[in-house]
C-alpha positions as CSV (number, residue, x, y, z in Angstrom):
1,M,3.4,22.6,-1.2
2,N,5.0,21.5,-4.4
3,F,5.3,17.6,-5.6
4,D,8.6,17.6,-4.8
5,D,8.3,18.6,-1.6
6,R,5.8,16.3,-0.5
7,I,7.6,13.5,-2.1
8,K,10.8,14.2,0.3
9,E,8.2,15.0,3.3
10,E,6.5,11.3,2.4
11,V,9.7,9.5,2.0
12,F,11.1,11.3,5.4
13,W,8.0,9.4,7.2
14,I,8.0,6.4,5.1
15,N,11.8,5.9,6.1
16,Q,10.9,6.8,9.9
17,C,8.0,4.4,10.1
18,I,10.6,1.6,8.6
19,Q,13.2,2.6,10.9
20,N,11.0,2.4,13.6
21,Q,10.0,-1.1,12.9
22,L,13.1,-2.8,11.8
23,P,15.1,-4.8,14.5
24,K,17.6,-4.2,16.7
25,E,21.3,-5.2,16.4
26,S,22.2,-7.2,19.1
27,G,22.8,-10.7,20.3
28,F,24.7,-13.3,19.0
29,Q,22.4,-12.9,15.6
30,K,23.9,-9.4,15.6
31,R,25.2,-9.7,12.1
32,I,22.5,-11.0,10.3
33,I,20.2,-8.3,11.7
34,E,23.3,-5.5,10.9
35,S,23.2,-6.8,7.0
36,M,19.3,-6.9,6.7
37,N,19.1,-3.7,8.5
38,Y,22.2,-1.9,5.7
39,S,20.0,-4.0,2.8
40,V,16.7,-1.7,3.6
41,E,18.1,1.5,4.7
42,A,20.5,1.7,1.6
43,G,18.1,3.8,0.5
44,G,15.4,3.6,-2.5
45,K,12.2,5.5,-3.7
46,R,9.8,3.8,-1.3
47,I,7.9,3.5,-4.2
48,R,5.8,0.2,-2.4
49,P,5.1,2.3,0.8
50,M,4.1,5.3,-0.1
51,L,1.6,3.6,-2.9
52,I,0.3,1.9,0.0
53,L,-0.1,5.5,1.6
54,E,-1.6,7.0,-0.9
55,S,-4.1,4.2,-1.7
56,F,-5.1,3.9,1.7
57,R,-6.1,7.8,1.4
58,L,-7.5,7.4,-2.3
59,C,-10.1,5.0,-0.5
60,G,-11.0,7.0,2.5
61,G,-8.7,5.7,5.1
62,Q,-8.5,7.9,8.2
63,D,-6.3,6.5,11.0
64,E,-2.9,6.2,9.1
65,R,-1.0,4.6,12.2
66,I,-2.3,1.4,11.3
67,I,-0.9,0.8,8.0
68,E,3.0,1.7,9.2
69,P,3.6,-2.4,9.5
70,F,2.5,-2.9,6.4
71,L,4.5,-0.4,4.9
72,A,7.6,-1.6,6.7
73,A,6.6,-5.0,5.7
74,L,6.4,-4.8,2.0
75,E,9.7,-2.3,1.9
76,C,11.0,-5.4,3.6
77,I,9.8,-7.7,1.3
78,H,10.6,-5.5,-1.7
79,T,14.1,-5.3,-0.4
80,Y,15.0,-9.1,-0.2
81,S,13.9,-9.5,-3.6
82,L,16.9,-7.1,-4.3
83,V,19.4,-8.9,-2.0
84,H,18.7,-12.1,-3.3
85,D,18.6,-10.6,-7.0
86,D,22.1,-9.5,-6.7
87,L,23.9,-12.4,-5.6
88,P,26.2,-14.7,-7.7
89,A,23.4,-17.1,-8.9
90,M,21.1,-14.7,-10.1
91,D,22.4,-11.2,-11.6
92,N,25.7,-11.1,-10.0
93,D,25.7,-7.4,-9.2
94,D,27.7,-5.2,-7.4
95,Y,26.2,-2.1,-6.9
96,R,22.4,-1.4,-5.3
97,R,21.3,2.3,-5.2
98,G,24.6,3.2,-5.5
99,K,25.9,1.1,-2.9
100,L,27.6,-2.0,-2.3
101,T,25.1,-5.0,-2.5
102,T,24.6,-6.7,0.4
103,H,26.9,-9.8,-0.7
104,K,29.5,-7.6,-1.6
105,K,29.5,-5.7,1.9
106,F,28.6,-8.9,4.5
107,G,29.7,-11.9,2.2
108,E,27.3,-13.9,0.1
109,D,25.9,-16.0,3.2
110,F,24.8,-13.2,4.5
111,G,23.6,-12.0,1.5
112,I,21.4,-15.3,1.4
113,L,20.8,-15.2,4.9
114,A,20.0,-11.4,4.8
115,G,16.8,-12.0,2.0
116,D,15.7,-15.0,4.3
117,G,15.4,-12.6,7.5
118,L,13.8,-9.8,5.9
119,L,11.1,-12.3,3.8
120,N,10.2,-13.7,7.4
121,Y,10.6,-10.5,9.2
122,A,7.8,-9.1,6.9
123,Y,5.7,-11.6,7.9
124,E,6.2,-10.9,11.5
125,L,5.4,-7.5,11.4
126,M,2.0,-8.2,9.6
127,L,0.9,-10.9,12.1
128,N,2.0,-8.6,15.3
129,A,-0.2,-6.0,13.7
130,M,-3.1,-8.5,14.1
131,M,-2.2,-9.7,17.0
132,H,-2.4,-6.3,18.7
133,C,-5.4,-5.3,17.3
134,D,-9.0,-5.5,19.4
135,D,-11.0,-4.4,17.0
136,S,-12.8,-7.1,14.8
137,E,-13.5,-4.8,11.7
138,D,-9.8,-4.0,11.9
139,I,-8.4,-7.8,11.7
140,K,-10.3,-8.6,8.9
141,R,-8.7,-5.8,7.2
142,F,-5.2,-6.8,8.6
143,A,-6.1,-10.0,7.8
144,M,-7.0,-9.4,3.7
145,A,-3.8,-6.8,3.4
146,S,-1.6,-9.6,4.9
147,S,-3.1,-12.2,2.5
148,I,-2.7,-9.8,-0.6
149,I,0.8,-9.0,0.1
150,A,1.9,-12.8,0.8
151,K,-0.1,-14.1,-2.0
152,K,1.5,-11.1,-4.6
153,A,5.0,-11.9,-3.1
154,G,5.5,-15.7,-3.4
155,I,4.8,-18.0,-6.4
156,Y,1.5,-17.0,-7.7
157,G,3.3,-13.4,-7.7
158,M,6.7,-12.0,-7.5
159,V,8.8,-15.6,-6.9
160,G,6.8,-17.2,-9.9
161,G,8.0,-14.3,-12.2
162,Q,11.1,-14.6,-11.2
163,T,11.0,-18.2,-11.5
164,L,10.1,-17.8,-15.3
165,D,12.9,-15.3,-16.0
166,V,15.7,-17.3,-14.3
167,W,14.5,-20.4,-16.2
168,L,14.7,-18.4,-19.6
169,T,17.9,-16.8,-19.1
170,D,20.2,-17.6,-22.2
171,K,16.9,-19.3,-23.9
172,P,14.4,-17.5,-26.4
173,M,11.5,-15.5,-24.6
174,N,8.3,-15.4,-26.5
175,E,5.4,-12.7,-25.8
176,Q,3.6,-14.6,-23.5
177,E,6.2,-15.7,-21.3
178,L,7.6,-11.9,-21.5
179,D,3.9,-10.8,-20.2
180,F,4.1,-13.3,-17.6
181,I,7.5,-11.9,-16.0
182,F,6.7,-8.5,-16.2
183,R,3.0,-9.1,-14.8
184,L,4.9,-11.0,-11.7
185,K,8.3,-10.2,-11.4
186,T,7.6,-6.5,-10.6
187,G,3.9,-5.7,-11.1
188,A,3.0,-8.4,-8.3
189,L,4.3,-6.4,-5.5
190,I,3.1,-3.2,-6.6
191,E,-0.5,-4.3,-7.3
192,A,0.0,-5.4,-3.6
193,A,1.0,-2.3,-2.9
194,F,-2.4,-0.8,-4.4
195,M,-4.4,-3.4,-3.2
196,S,-3.5,-3.3,0.5
197,G,-3.9,0.1,1.0
198,A,-7.1,-0.1,-0.2
199,A,-8.3,-3.5,1.8
200,L,-6.8,-1.2,5.1
201,A,-9.3,1.4,4.2
202,G,-12.1,-0.8,4.4
203,A,-12.9,-0.9,0.8
204,N,-14.9,-3.2,-0.8
205,Q,-13.9,-6.2,-3.2
206,E,-15.0,-3.9,-6.1
207,T,-12.6,-1.5,-5.5
208,I,-9.9,-3.6,-4.6
209,S,-10.4,-5.5,-7.7
210,K,-9.7,-2.2,-9.7
211,M,-6.5,-1.1,-7.5
212,E,-5.1,-4.6,-8.8
213,E,-5.7,-3.5,-12.3
214,I,-4.3,0.1,-11.9
215,G,-1.2,-2.0,-10.0
216,H,-1.0,-4.0,-13.1
217,L,-0.6,-1.2,-15.6
218,V,1.8,0.9,-13.4
219,G,4.1,-2.3,-12.5
220,F,4.0,-3.3,-16.4
221,A,5.1,0.3,-17.5
222,F,7.3,0.5,-14.8
223,Q,9.6,-2.6,-15.6
224,I,9.1,-1.4,-19.3
225,Q,10.5,1.5,-18.5
226,D,12.9,-0.1,-16.2
227,D,14.5,-1.9,-19.3
228,I,14.8,1.6,-21.3
229,L,17.2,2.7,-18.7
230,D,18.8,-0.5,-18.8
231,V,20.0,0.9,-22.2
232,T,19.7,4.1,-22.0
233,S,20.9,5.4,-18.3
234,S,24.5,5.1,-16.6
235,L,26.0,3.7,-13.1
236,E,26.0,7.4,-11.9
237,V,22.6,8.0,-12.6
238,L,20.7,4.9,-11.9
239,G,22.8,3.6,-8.9
240,K,23.3,0.3,-10.6
241,P,25.1,-1.2,-13.2
242,V,23.5,-0.7,-16.8
243,L,23.5,-2.7,-19.6
244,S,23.1,-5.9,-17.0
245,D,20.3,-7.5,-19.3
246,E,22.3,-7.6,-21.7
247,K,25.3,-9.0,-19.7
248,N,23.2,-11.6,-18.4
249,H,21.6,-12.8,-22.0
250,K,18.2,-11.4,-20.8
251,T,15.1,-10.9,-23.2
252,T,13.7,-7.8,-22.4
253,Y,10.5,-5.3,-23.5
254,V,13.3,-3.5,-26.0
255,S,15.0,-6.2,-27.4
256,L,11.9,-8.4,-28.4
257,Y,9.5,-4.9,-29.4
258,G,12.2,-2.4,-29.8
259,M,13.0,1.1,-28.2
260,E,10.1,2.7,-29.8
261,R,7.4,0.5,-29.0
262,A,8.5,0.1,-25.1
263,K,8.0,4.2,-24.9
264,R,4.7,3.9,-26.5
265,D,3.3,1.3,-24.3
266,V,4.6,2.8,-21.0
267,K,3.0,6.0,-22.2
268,D,-0.5,4.3,-23.0
269,M,-0.4,2.0,-20.1
270,S,0.2,5.1,-17.7
271,E,-2.9,7.0,-19.1
272,K,-5.3,4.2,-18.6
273,A,-4.0,3.7,-14.7
274,I,-4.5,7.0,-14.7
275,E,-8.0,7.0,-15.7
276,L,-8.9,4.2,-13.4
277,I,-7.7,5.9,-10.5
278,K,-9.9,8.9,-11.5
279,Q,-13.2,6.2,-11.3
280,V,-11.9,5.6,-7.7
281,G,-11.6,8.7,-6.3
282,D,-9.9,12.3,-6.8
283,H,-6.4,12.3,-5.6
284,P,-4.3,14.7,-7.6
285,F,-0.9,13.8,-5.9
286,L,-1.4,10.0,-6.7
287,L,-2.4,11.0,-10.2
288,E,1.5,12.9,-10.7
289,L,2.8,10.5,-8.5
290,V,2.1,7.3,-11.3
291,Q,3.1,9.7,-14.4
292,K,6.8,10.7,-12.4
293,L,7.1,6.6,-11.7
294,V,6.6,5.4,-15.3
295,N,8.6,8.3,-16.5
296,R,11.1,8.6,-14.1
297,E,15.2,8.5,-15.1
298,K,16.4,6.6,-12.6
């Protein structure tokens, strides 16, 4: 099976896992559930769930059923962040993944609530996995993975990075500040995927720390590439408005360092990540996946 066919197969499997975990659209809260599910089902490459799966495999994980709630939880957290990013108070975008953003479809009030609902539902999924587990070792693994994801999503992770990003909109930004934003805003959830996959597989702390570094490099390169595409791509290809950063007066890697440096750093960081993956184990598909992610065109 070639790489593209395997990607399609895994995305199909991941989508089924997520679909099985989403709440049913019923009751007086039906509209908020509809808006949550619309947001998650709007598409996307399912990068973070796929990285959990492949990191689990890289570190010798066997029973892939145990990671399903965590795949769905991380995608719920990622989706909530996008829903809130698109709001008028943030990036004020009308399209996401080629479709109307949640607040444009359901209204700004339900855009806010959908994000709130998705974040809380993610923790429900992970805690329920622990509640229904009898094996003490699995409970420890679940707790560690949940703790990793919670921290990387919060004030010491994604939210922390978003905070500085929002605070410095329309303001000058230096190298240290941009580095902080990149490491946390985008990189934190990618780090969470690599680390939680390893934790669920039973990897030791040394390996989990190495996976964190891999996630850092991949996440940083991924965000640089995102900045590159915001300048060079189109709405039709990217599925979201381009020149959004310029419109919102945001400093980016490209505006701070230039296009040539940005492209060079994407290459260097992806190569370092690949070397670290090889130190953990033999996994050609994950190596190719990393290369495709950081050199993507949409």
